[in-house]
C-alpha positions in Angstrom: 97.6 113.7 74.4 97.2 110.0 74.8 95.0 108.2 77.3 97.9 107.4 79.7 99.0 111.0 79.9 95.4 112.2 80.5 95.2 109.6 83.3 98.3 110.9 85.1 96.9 114.5 85.0 93.6 113.5 86.9 95.1 110.7 89.0 94.6 110.7 92.8 98.1 110.0 94.1 98.5 108.4 97.5 101.7 107.7 99.4 102.7 104.0 99.7 102.5 102.5 103.1 106.0 101.2 102.5 107.4 104.7 102.2 109.5 106.1 105.0 107.7 108.6 107.5 110.7 111.1 107.3 110.4 112.0 103.6 113.3 109.9 102.4 111.8 107.0 100.5 108.5 108.5 99.2 106.7 106.6 96.4 103.2 107.5 95.4 100.8 105.2 93.6 97.6 106.0 91.6 94.9 104.0 90.0 94.6 105.4 86.5 91.2 105.5 84.6 92.7 103.0 82.1 93.1 100.4 84.9 96.8 100.8 84.9 98.8 101.8 88.0 101.0 105.0 88.0 104.0 105.1 90.3 106.1 108.3 91.0 108.6 109.8 93.5 106.6 112.2 95.7 109.6 114.5 96.0 109.5 115.0 92.2 105.8 115.0 91.3 106.3 116.5 87.9 109.0 114.1 86.8 108.0 111.1 84.6 105.8 108.3 86.2 106.2 104.6 85.7 102.9 103.0 84.4 102.1 99.3 84.9 99.3 97.2 83.7 97.1 95.9 86.6 98.5 92.4 86.2 102.1 93.6 86.4 101.3 95.7 89.5 99.4 92.8 91.1 102.5 90.4 90.5 104.8 93.1 92.0 102.6 93.5 95.2 102.5 89.7 95.7 106.3 89.5 95.4 106.8 92.4 97.8 104.5 91.0 100.4 106.1 87.6 100.0 109.5 89.1 100.8 110.9 88.8 97.3 112.5 92.3 97.3 114.0 92.3 101.0 
């Protein structure tokens, strides 16, 4: 088992503040021990997660806050 897989197993997942309150668009984010960020669908917690380097995640957040994905 590699470091990323171990990190996903111990991750503390939190629901994104951008997720809908009715359970429709539920994205969870976790800070992984490696410094990466894990992203998953909260409705399918055992499905594969996306993993991003901290720099990639930070660029995504800046773009999102700037309206780049509206």
